[in-house]
C-alpha positions in Angstrom: -1.0 -19.8 -7.2 -4.2 -17.7 -5.6 -7.6 -18.0 -7.0 -9.0 -15.5 -8.5 -11.8 -15.8 -5.9 -9.6 -15.1 -3.6 -10.5 -13.3 -0.3 -7.8 -11.0 -0.1 -7.2 -10.7 -3.9 -10.9 -9.5 -4.1 -9.8 -6.9 -1.1 -7.0 -5.7 -3.0 -9.4 -4.9 -5.5 -12.0 -3.6 -3.8 -10.0 -1.0 -2.0 -8.3 0.2 -5.2 -11.0 3.2 -5.7 -10.8 3.7 -1.6 -7.3 4.6 -2.0 -7.7 6.5 -5.4 -9.9 8.9 -3.3 -7.8 8.7 0.0 -3.8 9.7 -1.7 -2.9 12.9 -0.4 -2.6 14.4 -3.7 -0.2 17.0 -2.5 2.3 14.7 -1.5 1.6 12.9 -4.7 2.4 15.7 -6.9 5.3 16.3 -5.2 6.9 13.1 -6.2 5.6 13.4 -9.9 7.5 16.9 -9.9 10.8 15.6 -8.6 10.7 12.9 -11.1 10.3 15.1 -13.9 13.2 17.4 -12.5 15.5 13.9 -12.2 14.2 13.0 -16.0 15.3 16.5 -17.0 18.9 16.2 -15.2 19.6 12.7 -16.3 18.1 12.2 -19.8 17.8 8.8 -21.1 18.6 6.9 -17.9 16.1 4.9 -16.4 14.0 5.0 -13.5 14.5 2.3 -10.8 11.8 1.7 -8.9 11.1 -1.1 -5.9 7.7 -1.5 -4.3 7.3 -3.5 -1.6 4.1 -5.7 -0.2 3.0 -4.4 -4.2 -0.2 -6.8 -4.2 -1.7 -6.9 -7.5 0.2 -3.8 -8.9 -2.4 -1.4 -8.3 0.0 1.5 -7.4 2.4 1.0 -10.1 -0.8 1.0 -12.2 -2.0 4.1 -10.7 1.4 6.0 -11.4 1.6 5.1 -14.7 -2.1 6.6 -15.4 -1.9 9.6 -12.8 1.2 10.9 -15.6 3.4 10.6 -12.2 6.2 8.7 -14.5 6.0 10.9 -17.6 9.1 12.3 -17.4 10.3 8.9 -17.9 10.5 6.7 -21.0 12.0 3.4 -19.8 11.2 1.9 -15.7 12.4 -0.7 -14.1 10.0 -1.6 -11.7 10.5 -4.3 -9.2 7.3 -5.5 -7.2 7.9 -7.7 -3.7 5.3 -9.4 -2.2 5.4 -12.4 0.2 2.5 -14.0 -0.7 2.9 -16.9 -2.7 0.5 -16.8 -6.2 0.4 -12.9 -6.5 2.8 -12.8 -8.9 0.3 -14.2 -11.7 -2.6 -12.1 -10.2 -0.3 -8.6 -10.8 0.3 -10.2 -14.4 -3.2 -10.8 -15.0 -4.1 -7.3 -14.0 -1.6 -5.6 -15.9 -2.6 -7.3 -19.2 -6.2 -6.6 -19.0 -5.3 -3.0 -18.1 -2.5 -2.6 -20.6 -5.0 -3.6 -23.4 -7.6 -1.1 -21.8 -4.7 1.7 -21.6 -3.5 0.9 -25.2 -0.1 -0.7 -24.1 1.1 -3.6 -25.6 2.6 -6.0 -23.1 4.7 -8.9 -23.2 6.6 -11.6 -21.1 10.3 -11.6 -20.5 12.3 -14.1 -19.1 11.8 -12.6 -15.3 8.7 -10.6 -15.7 6.8 -8.6 -18.5 7.0 -6.0 -19.9 4.5 -2.7 -21.5 5.6 -0.5 -24.4 3.5 2.4 -25.8 4.6 5.2 -27.9 8.1 4.8 -27.6 7.9 4.2 -23.7 8.6 1.0 -22.2 8.4 0.0 -18.2 10.1 -4.0 -17.7 7.9 -5.4 -15.0 10.0 -7.8 -12.6 7.5 -9.4 -9.3 9.8 -11.2 -6.4 7.9 -13.4 -3.9 9.6 -12.9 -0.9 9.6 -10.8 2.3 11.3 -7.3 2.4 14.9 -7.9 4.1 15.3 -10.7 1.7 14.4 -9.0 -1.3 16.4 -6.2 -0.4 19.6 -8.4 0.3 19.1 -9.7 -3.6 18.9 -6.0 -4.8 21.8 -3.3 -5.6 22.0 0.0 -3.9 20.2 1.1 -7.4 16.9 2.1 -6.7 15.6 5.7 -7.3 12.4 5.4 -5.8 11.2 3.2 -3.1 7.2 2.6 -2.2 5.9 1.2 0.7 2.2 1.5 0.1 0.1 0.4 3.6 2.7 -1.4 4.3 5.1 0.0 7.4 2.9 -0.9 10.1 3.2 -4.6 9.5 6.8 -4.5 9.8 9.5 -4.0 12.2 9.8 0.4 11.7 13.0 0.9 12.1 14.7 -1.9 10.6 12.7 -2.1 7.6 12.6 1.5 6.9 16.8 1.2 7.3 16.7 -1.9 5.1 15.3 0.2 2.2 17.7 3.2 2.3 20.0 0.9 2.4 19.6 0.4 -0.9 18.3 3.7 -2.1 20.8 5.8 -4.1 21.9 9.4 -3.0 18.8 11.7 -3.6 16.9 9.0 -3.8 13.2 8.6 -2.7 11.1 6.9 -0.3 7.2 6.9 -0.5 5.2 5.5 2.0 1.2 6.0 1.2 -1.5 4.7 3.2 0.7 4.6 6.2 -2.4 3.9 9.4 -1.7 6.4 11.9 -3.6 5.5 15.1 -7.4 6.2 14.5 -10.3 3.8 13.4 -14.0 4.8 13.7 -16.9 2.9 13.1 -20.8 4.6 12.9 -23.5 4.1 13.8 -21.5 3.9 17.6 -21.9 0.8 19.5 -21.2 0.3 23.0 -18.3 -2.0 22.6 -16.6 0.4 20.4 -14.5 2.0 22.3 -13.1 -1.8 23.8 -13.1 -3.6 20.7 -11.2 -0.8 18.6 -8.7 -0.2 21.3 -8.0 -4.4 21.7 -7.4 -4.2 17.9 -5.5 -1.4 18.0 -3.2 -3.3 21.1 -2.8 -6.1 18.5 -0.9 -4.3 16.1 1.7 -3.7 19.0 2.6 -7.7 19.1 5.2 -9.4 17.7 7.8 -7.5 15.8 5.0 -4.8 14.2 5.3 -1.1 14.4 2.4 -0.5 15.9 -0.9 1.4 15.3 0.8 5.1 15.2 3.2 4.1 12.3 2.9 7.3 10.1 3.5 9.8 13.1 6.6 7.2 14.3 7.4 7.5 10.3 7.7 11.3 10.2 11.0 10.7 12.9 12.3 7.6 12.2 13.1 8.8 8.6 15.3 11.6 9.7 16.7 9.8 12.3 17.9 7.1 9.3 19.2 10.2 7.2 15.9 10.6 4.8 14.5 14.2 4.4 10.7 14.4 4.9 9.8 16.6 1.8 5.4 15.6 1.5 3.6 14.6 4.1 -0.6 14.8 4.5 -4.0 12.8 5.6 -5.0 10.0 3.2 -7.9 8.4 5.7 -10.0 5.9 4.2 -13.3 7.1 4.7 -16.6 4.7 3.5 -19.8 6.1 4.0 -23.6 4.4 2.9 -24.7 4.1 0.2 -21.9 1.5 0.3 -21.0 0.2 -3.7 -20.2 -3.7 -4.2 -16.4 -3.2 -3.8 -17.3 -0.9 -0.4 -18.8 -3.6 0.8 -16.4 -6.3 0.1 -14.2 -3.8 1.5 -15.6 -3.6 4.7 -16.2 -7.3 5.6 -13.1 -7.6 4.9 -12.0 -5.0 7.2 -14.4 -6.8 9.7 -12.8 -10.0 8.9 -9.1 -8.1 10.4 -11.3 -7.7 13.6 -12.2 -11.1 13.7 -8.9 -12.5 13.2 -6.7 -10.2 15.5 -9.3 -10.1 18.6 -10.1 -13.8 18.1 -6.6 -14.6 19.4 -6.6 -12.1 22.3 -8.4 -12.3 25.3 -9.0 -8.2 25.8 -12.5 -8.4 24.0 -15.0 -11.2 25.7 -16.3 -13.6 23.0 -19.9 -12.7 23.5 -19.1 -8.6 23.1 -17.2 -9.5 19.6 -19.6 -11.8 18.4 -22.4 -9.7 18.9 -20.3 -6.4 18.1 -19.0 -8.0 14.7 -22.6 -9.5 13.9 -24.4 -5.6 14.4 -21.5 -4.2 12.3 -22.1 -6.7 9.2 -25.7 -6.4 9.4 -25.2 -2.6 9.0 -23.0 -3.6 5.8 -25.7 -5.6 4.4 -28.4 -2.9 4.8 -26.2 -0.2 3.8 -25.7 1.9 7.3 -22.0 1.2 8.0 -19.4 4.2 7.9 -16.2 3.7 8.5 -13.0 5.7 8.8 -9.3 4.9 9.5 -6.9 7.5 9.7 -3.9 7.4 7.6 -0.7 9.4 6.4 0.9 9.3 3.0 4.9 10.2 3.7 7.7 11.2 0.9 10.9 11.7 2.2 14.5 11.8 0.3 17.4 10.0 1.4 20.7 12.5 2.0 
């Protein structure tokens, strides 16, 4: 079980508001419109959603709160994450959110269910990697979501695997997909070397790499999915920071430390000095951070 003070859980919580303001609203509106038309054309049919790298389920709560699913009275939502214990964190987060939002929550054999005003959302959590999870699911997904996850995966294989379980006419939504630019301000003499080396670590192993967002724009059509919406969803954090932004920035710097600590592209002394400067700037409310992301919506068939 993950602890409630687990650093990664704190990071996920800290970035919810940052994601909220970053998401490309026209692309999200396009998704909502198309799901609404689907509900009108298939009355009584549940909407079947699978979210990969679901974390604590923030995207599901967001889409429910923002009305993206309003056309459907029944939603079957599967959350997939390989991190052990995240299912407990999601259940706790949903219970708290449901009480505040007026939903009744109850456990089920394989997850839990929330209900309000005749609408029902069944939530199932799978602790699994993407590929094992998809092999266990039927080809019955109306909407697949990969939130800030595709840059960590072998892109073509991951997209192909997900699309193999999406119904004809179904959708793949890839919000907050990193796309190759990171910047910190005030500028530091080591910025170019540190950031370039960090981006290069994203090419290690089978990871998609730092230009994943742009790459998706060509990979999706090659695999039979038409891009129907896309736009920038940059993370922008600047002073004055609130508590969540400080946690977020410290964790981003932790990613740099963890990734570059295994690399010889930047010497240890330079990295230590750069990190110390950036952490101090978080503490003194001086650091600005920008990461360029894309939101992409595609339809199969």
